[in-house]
N, C-alpha and C positions, 0 to 999 in steps of 0.2 A: 504494500500499500504506500501510496505517496504521502510525504509530510509537509511538502510545500507544493504551490501551484504549478511551479516549473517542472516539477516530476510528473505532474499528471498527464496522460497520454490516453488516446483511442486506439494506438497500435495494438493490433491482435494477430497472433499468429497460431496456425494450427498445422500439425504434419509437416513441419519446416516451410510452410507457404505463410506469406504474409495476406492474411484474410481482410484485414482493415489497415491500410497504409495511411497513416497521418502525414500531410504535406507541409501544414503550417498550423498556427495557433496563435490568438490574441487573448490575453488574460484581459478581461474587461471589468473586473473587480476583485480585489483580494481581502481576505478576511476570515472571519468563521464561516461565512458563506461566501465561495467563490464562483465567478461566472466565467466560462471560457468559450470562446468560438473557434471551433476547429474547422480545417480544411482537411478532407480525406478523400480517399477513393477504396472502392471495394473490389476484391478479386472476383470476377466473373469467370467460374470454371468451364462453362460452356464455351466461351469465346477464348478462353485461356490469356486473357488480358484483365487489365485494370478498367474499372468504370470511368466515365466521366467526372470531372470534381464533384464533390458534394460537401456540404456543410452541416454542422452541427453545433447548437448552443447547449452547454450542459451546465448544471448547477452543481455544486458539491458542497457538503456541510463537513466542518472539520470537528471531529469529536476524538477525545483521549490521543490528540496528536496526529491522527490519520484523517485523510479526505475521503469521503464516501459520496459516491453519484447520489443524488436525490430526485433529478429530474433531466429530461432531455428534449430537445425539438430539433427533429430531422429538416433540414430546408431540402427538399427533394430535386430541385432544378434550377438552374440559373434563372429562368424566367421567374420562379417564385421569390429567388434572393432579390431580384429586381422590383418585384412588386413590394417586397417588405420594405425596401430601401425607399422607394417612392411614398409609400405610405407614411413611413418616420419622418422623412424629410418635411413632407406636407404638415404633418402634425407640430414638427418643431419650429417649422417656418411661420405657422399661424400665429 
């Protein structure tokens, strides 16, 4: 388990294959509750290739010195990411 936000990752390997490959991350908030935006790819066995980039926002709670994932929201496509950006920009600029 991770004890700092920098140690948190969504990398996941199984049978010597990286099933989830983290490409980048942005720590949005730190503290007892930490929020991180991840950029990642999934391994697609039928295609024997990685998916297009995907994004996930995850919240972690620190208890007894260790971070535990409490919630996540996966952004399923670049179009959905753009819609999210547009909505937030509109609300912030209003």
